C-alpha positions in Angstrom: 140.3 73.8 117.9 141.8 72.2 120.9 142.2 68.5 121.3 139.4 68.4 124.0 136.9 70.0 121.6 137.9 67.6 118.9 137.4 64.7 121.3 134.0 66.0 122.4 132.9 66.5 118.8 134.1 63.0 117.9 132.3 61.5 120.8 129.1 63.3 119.9 129.3 62.1 116.3 129.8 58.5 117.6 126.8 58.8 119.9 124.7 60.3 117.2 125.6 57.4 114.8 124.9 54.8 117.5 121.6 56.6 118.2 120.6 56.3 114.6 121.5 52.6 114.5 119.5 51.9 117.6 116.5 53.8 116.4 116.4 51.9 113.2 116.9 48.6 115.0 114.0 49.5 117.4 111.7 50.3 114.5 112.6 47.0 112.8 112.0 45.0 115.9 108.6 46.7 116.3 107.6 45.6 112.9 108.9 42.0 113.5 107.1 41.8 116.8 103.8 43.0 115.2 104.1 40.5 112.4 105.0 37.7 114.8 102.1 38.5 117.1 99.7 38.3 114.2 101.0 34.9 113.0 98.6 32.0 113.3 101.0 30.1 115.5 102.8 32.4 117.9 106.3 31.5 119.1 105.9 33.0 122.6 109.5 32.5 123.6 110.8 34.3 120.5 108.2 37.0 121.0 109.3 37.5 124.6 113.0 37.7 123.6 112.3 40.2 120.9 110.3 42.4 123.3 113.1 42.2 125.8 115.6 43.2 123.2 113.4 46.1 122.1 113.2 47.4 125.7 116.9 47.2 126.1 117.4 49.2 122.9 114.8 51.8 124.2 116.9 52.1 127.4 120.1 52.6 125.5 118.4 55.2 123.3 117.3 57.1 126.4 120.8 57.0 127.9 122.4 58.3 124.7 119.8 61.1 124.4 120.6 62.1 128.0 124.3 62.3 127.1 123.6 64.3 124.0 121.0 66.6 125.5 121.8 66.9 129.3 119.1 68.5 131.5 119.7 72.1 132.2 118.5 73.1 135.7 117.3 76.7 135.6 
């Protein structure tokens, strides 16, 4: 195995690990947002910040997926 292949595999493993972390964090934020939205007194600022963070994570997940699974133009 050449050094380039090792580097590519290492990068893919790092991206996959980061993707798993982000997916878990996204799921956790979704639960927290749902619970917060159902609370009798809603902290609108906190809710807005959590939603913004969730969108940022979603964007990062999309970017990593594109790196792991690049589009193949036929």
